[in-house]
N, C-alpha and C positions, 0 to 999 in steps of 0.2 A: 609574613605575619599570619599567624593562625587565628581564625575567628573562633570565638567560643560558641559552643553548642547552646542554642536558646532553650532547648528542652532541659538541659542540665541546669541552666540558670533558673528556670521556672521551678524545677524540682528542688533546687537549693532554697529558693524563697519559700516554697511550701513547707520544707523541713524546718526552716527558721520560724515560720508562723506557727506550725504545729508545736514546736518546742516552747515558744512564748506562751501560747494558749495553755499548754500543759503546766508551765510554771505558774501562770495566773490561777488556774484551777487548784493547783496544789496550795498556793497562798490563801485562796478562799477557804479551802478545807481546813487548813491550819488555823485560820482566823475564826472559823466557826467552832473548831474544837477548843481553842484556848481563849475564846472571846471574852469571857468574864475576867480571866486573869490578866489580860493585856489591854483592857478597855482604857485605862488611864494613859497608855502609850499610843493609842490609835492615831491621833492626829500627827504625831511625830513619825510614826511608821509609814503612814500614807504619804506624808510630805517627802520623806526619803525615797519612797517608791516612785512617786511622780517625778522627782528630780532626776534620779538615776535612770529611769526609763527615758525621759526626755533627752538627757545628754547622750545616751547610747543610740537612741533613734536618730537624733540630729547628726551625730558623727557618722553613723552608718550610711545615712542618706547622702551626706557630703562626700564620703569616700567613694560611693558608687557613682555619684555625679562626675567626680574628677576622673574616674577610671573609665567613663563612658560605657559602663556595663549595660547589658540588655536587661530590662526589667519587665516582668509581666504587667499587663494593664492594671491589674487589681492592686498592685503594691502601692501605687501613688494614691489610689482611692483610700486604702486602709491607712496610709501615712497621714493624710489630712483628716480622716475620721478620728484617728487616734489623738491628734492635736486638739481637735474640737472637743473630744471627750474629756481630755485632761483639763482643758480650760473650763468646761462645765463642772467638773469635780472641784476645781479650785473655787469657783464662784459658789457652789453648793456649800462647801465647808466654811467659807467666809460668812455666809448667811447663817449657817448652823452655829458657828462660834458666837456670832452677835446675838443669837437668840431670836432671829427673825423667822426661823422655820419650826 
């Protein structure tokens, strides 16, 4: 059985993180550019984004756990920070929709 190179795994994780950040920044830029035109759809777009990100993140984490893959220390930290951030966004938008903010 051949062990995977941990530097490869770390580099792969960094590439995935960089790609995700790039997609997020692109989304932010598009949102700023088309903000006035898409404002009425913002809650639906955000809900779809949170849902799809959560499903993909959960599935990826589950697959890596079952594969016993080696993960850099910072991936678990970012995984839980991301869940906390999404929960915070959900709470924020609930309060915003109710008019409490």
